[in-house]
N, C-alpha and C positions, 0 to 999 in steps of 0.2 A: 312623412314618417312611414317607415315600412311596416305593413301589417303582417302579423303572424297568423297563418291559416291553421285552423283547428278542426278536429272532427270528433264525433261522439258515436259510440257503437253500443247497442245492447244486444242481448243474446236471443230474445224471442222475436220482438218487433224491432228489426234492425234499423238503427239510425246512423246516418253519416252526415256531418255538417261541415261546410267550408264557406268562407266569405264569398258573397256575391259582389256585384258592382258597387253596392252601397256600403262597402266595408267600413268606410270612415264613420258611418252612422251605426256601426255595430249590427249590421244585418247579415244574415247567413242563409245559405241554402241548406236545407235539411232533407236527407234522403231516407225514405221509409220502405223497408222490405215487408212483404205480406205473405200470407197463405192465400193463394189465389182461389177464386170461386166466382159466383154470380156477381158479386159486388167489387171484385178486385182482379186486376189484370197484370199486376207485377210491381214495379218500383214507382213510388210516388215522390214528389218533391214539394216542399213548403219553403216559404221565406220566413225566417225567424228574426224578430226584432228583439235583440238582447236588452234594450232599454225598457221596453214595455212588456216583454214576455209574449207578445202576440205572434201567432202562426197564421200566415196567409197561404192558402193552397195554390200551388202551381198546376198540379194535376198529374196525370200519368206521364212519366218521362222515359220509361223503358218497359216494354212488355216482356215478361219472363214468367215461367211456371214456378210457383212456390219459392220466391227468393227470400228465404227466412233469415239470412244473415248477410250483411254487407261489410266491405272493408275498402278503405281508400289507400291508394299508393302514396308513399312518402312525398312524391313530387306533386300530389294532389291533382294530377291530370287524368287519372284513371280510377274507375270504381270496379270492384269485383263482387260477385254474388254467387252463393251456392243456390242450386235448385234442389230442395229437399224432396227427393223422389225415390222410388224403389231402385231405379238406376240413376243415381244423382249425377249432376253436372256442375261445373263451375264456369262462369261467364265473365268476360272482360268487356268493359265499356269505356269509351272516352267521354269525359265530362265537358260540356259547354258551360263554362262558369257564368256566362251572361244570361243564358236562357234557362239553364238547369237541365236541358235535355241530354239524354245519354245516347251515344252512338255505339251500336254493337261492334265489337272488334272480333271476338271469336268465342266459341264454347267448346270445352273439352270434357271427357268423362272424368268424374271425381273418383272412379275406381272403388265405389262402395255404394251403400244404401243410406238414405236419410241423412245426407250431409247437413250438418247443423252449425258449423263454425268454420271460419277461415281467417288466416292472418298473413300479411305481407311482411317480410323481414325488414330490418332497418336499412338495408342496402337497396331495397326495392327490386332486387333481382331474383328473389325466391318467394314462393307462396306455398302454404301448407293448408290442407283441408282435413277436418275431422269428420269421419263418417260414423254417425251414431249407431246406425242399424247393424252394421257388421263389425263394429269395434276396430276399424282400421283408420290409418292415416296415409295420405298421399301427398307427395311434394311435386312442385312444378317450377320450371324456370319462367321468369318474366322477362320478355324482350324489351329493348329500348323503346319500342312503339307501343308498349303496354300489353301486347298479345301474350297468351299463355302457350307454353309448350305442352305436348302430351306429358303425362306423368313420368317423372324421372326416377321415382322411388316410392315404394309402398311398404308399409309395415302392418301386419295383422296381429292384433292383440288377442290374448286368450286368458282364461282364468276367471275367478269369481270371488265374491265376498261371502259373508255368512248366509245371505239370502240369495240362493241360486237363481230365483225367479227375477230378482231385481238387480243384483250386484254382479252380473256377468260383465264381460269386457265391453263396455259401451263408451266409446271415445267421445268426449264432450268438447273440450276447449283447448285448442293449441294456443300457445303464447310464445312470443319471440323476445329474446334479448340479443345483444350483439354476438353471443357465442352459442346460444342454445335455442332449440325448439322443443317445447314440451307439450304433452297432452295429458288431460286428467282421465284416468281410468282406475281400475282397481287391480293391481297397485298403480301408482303414478309412474309413467315412463318418461325418460329424458333422452334426447338425442344431442350429440355434439356436432355442430355443423363443421364440416371439414373442407368443403368446396362448394361451388355453385351447382354441382351435379348431384348432390345428395347428402345424406347424413350417415353417421356410423350406426351400427346395430344398436337398438335400444337396450338400456339397462334399467332395472327398477330402482327407484329411490324411496 
């Protein structure tokens, strides 16, 4: 029986899960992104038993500064992570489904500060990063080998809500559907994807 691979992602402590070799027993690899410091060096993995709910640590599988959000490619061979820094980056890794280890492929500038979210579109050929600090969004091509191009498009948001100190243009969460990429700001902006090279100019919704 063919097993369907699945993944889970959360916004702050990023999780990404896919079946490991024991998929028939409903065991999964779970990837956890962290804010690095004295007790954390990057991305960690666990083996999750869906039958018992038990998590067994694998350990550090990829060293990276402040990988606060992760995403898995639709083909589930590659993992992507933002580094939430003053000059943020986005990194690509190849997944070893047997051991859980991540092999670095490349790292490119995220074109903003405090990158907090990223999404790979359903074709697996484009990736979008939300940069919380400067309220911008950057798009990237994803190559067949999982590597990322330099940014092919950037959009800088502006504006604010009733509270200027809090409700300025802070890009939070891009999401993907077959035809659109959107990010949550104030107001909400939507792009219509027209090709693999970029998106139309945004319009508020």
